[in-house]
VOTORMAR-659543 format. One record per residue (C-alpha): residue number from 1; x, y, z; residue in three letters. Coordinates in Angstrom, 2 decimals. Example, Ala and Ser with C-alpha at 12.3 -4.5 7.8 and 13.67 -1.06 7.14 Angstrom:
// VOTORMAR-659543
<1; <12.30; -4.50; 7.80>; "ALA">
<2; <13.67; -1.06; 7.14>; "SER">
This chain:
// VOTORMAR-659543
<1; <-28.89; -39.08; -26.32>; "MET">
<2; <-29.49; -36.61; -23.53>; "SER">
<3; <-28.34; -33.18; -22.40>; "SER">
<4; <-25.95; -32.20; -19.63>; "CYS">
<5; <-27.87; -30.72; -16.70>; "LYS">
<6; <-25.16; -28.11; -16.17>; "TYR">
<7; <-23.98; -26.88; -19.58>; "CYS">
<8; <-26.74; -28.18; -21.87>; "GLY">
<9; <-24.36; -30.02; -24.23>; "ALA">
<10; <-25.63; -33.12; -26.01>; "THR">
<11; <-24.14; -36.23; -24.42>; "ILE">
<12; <-24.26; -39.95; -25.04>; "ILE">
<13; <-23.87; -42.66; -22.42>; "TRP">
<14; <-21.28; -45.41; -22.87>; "ILE">
<15; <-21.58; -48.65; -20.88>; "ASP">
<16; <-18.19; -49.20; -19.25>; "MET">
<17; <-16.57; -52.58; -18.58>; "ALA">
<18; <-17.09; -51.91; -14.86>; "SER">
<19; <-20.86; -51.81; -15.37>; "GLY">
<20; <-21.07; -48.05; -14.81>; "LYS">
<21; <-22.16; -45.52; -17.43>; "HIS">
<22; <-19.86; -42.74; -18.70>; "MET">
<23; <-21.26; -39.50; -20.13>; "PRO">
<24; <-19.37; -38.60; -23.31>; "CYS">
<25; <-19.51; -35.71; -25.74>; "ASN">
<26; <-21.60; -36.48; -28.79>; "ASP">
<27; <-18.95; -36.49; -31.47>; "GLY">
<28; <-17.17; -39.48; -32.94>; "GLN">
<29; <-13.40; -39.12; -33.13>; "LEU">
<30; <-11.28; -41.41; -35.31>; "PRO">
<31; <-8.13; -42.57; -33.50>; "TYR">
<32; <-5.06; -44.75; -33.49>; "ARG">
<33; <-4.03; -46.27; -30.16>; "LYS">
<34; <-0.81; -44.91; -28.69>; "ASN">
<35; <0.17; -45.50; -25.06>; "LYS">
<36; <1.76; -42.03; -25.06>; "ASP">
<37; <-1.12; -40.52; -27.04>; "GLY">
<38; <-2.26; -36.95; -26.80>; "ALA">
<39; <-5.85; -37.73; -25.66>; "VAL">
<40; <-7.81; -40.14; -23.51>; "LYS">
<41; <-10.82; -41.58; -25.31>; "LEU">
<42; <-13.69; -43.86; -24.40>; "VAL">
<43; <-14.33; -46.57; -26.99>; "THR">
<44; <-17.75; -47.91; -27.96>; "LYS">
<45; <-17.11; -51.03; -25.87>; "ASN">
<46; <-16.37; -48.99; -22.72>; "GLY">
<47; <-12.59; -49.06; -22.69>; "GLU">
<48; <-10.57; -45.94; -21.79>; "VAL">
<49; <-7.50; -45.65; -24.00>; "ILE">
<50; <-4.66; -43.26; -24.81>; "SER">
<51; <-4.67; -42.37; -28.47>; "ALA">
<52; <-3.78; -39.94; -31.19>; "ASP">
<53; <-6.57; -38.45; -33.28>; "LEU">
<54; <-6.39; -38.95; -37.04>; "VAL">
<55; <-7.93; -36.75; -39.70>; "ALA">
<56; <-8.98; -39.50; -42.08>; "ASP">
<57; <-11.24; -42.34; -40.92>; "GLU">
<58; <-9.48; -44.61; -43.43>; "ALA">
<59; <-6.33; -44.29; -41.27>; "ASP">
<60; <-8.24; -44.85; -38.03>; "ALA">
<61; <-8.01; -47.89; -35.82>; "GLU">
<62; <-11.39; -47.12; -34.28>; "GLY">
<63; <-13.89; -44.50; -33.18>; "ILE">
<64; <-13.86; -42.98; -29.70>; "GLY">
<65; <-15.48; -40.29; -27.61>; "TYR">
<66; <-14.20; -37.70; -25.14>; "ILE">
<67; <-15.55; -38.02; -21.62>; "SER">
<68; <-17.91; -35.15; -20.88>; "HIS">
<69; <-16.21; -34.81; -17.48>; "TYR">
<70; <-13.11; -33.59; -19.34>; "ALA">
<71; <-14.91; -30.68; -21.01>; "THR">
<72; <-17.87; -29.66; -18.83>; "CYS">
<73; <-17.29; -26.64; -16.57>; "PRO">
<74; <-19.62; -28.20; -13.97>; "GLY">
<75; <-18.20; -31.73; -14.01>; "ALA">
<76; <-17.26; -31.75; -10.32>; "GLU">
<77; <-20.90; -31.19; -9.37>; "ARG">
<78; <-21.95; -34.50; -10.92>; "PHE">
<79; <-18.93; -36.75; -10.51>; "ARG">
<80; <-19.52; -39.64; -8.12>; "ARG">
<81; <-16.89; -40.15; -5.49>; "ARG">
């Protein structure tokens, strides 16, 4: 784990299928896939999916993370173009 250089939040790095690394907020979120889902999540295997969050892990299809770019106020400073 590491910290965001801008906001100081704890982040984890997920290896994406493309070979790049995605900074994600450190907080596991149980989900069920839904193509019209309310959130975009990054899975442990580096896939970006649309999903709905579930309250009980027993009802979850998997565990995902929110991209730190979606929540950091300084994301544009660090995003590669």
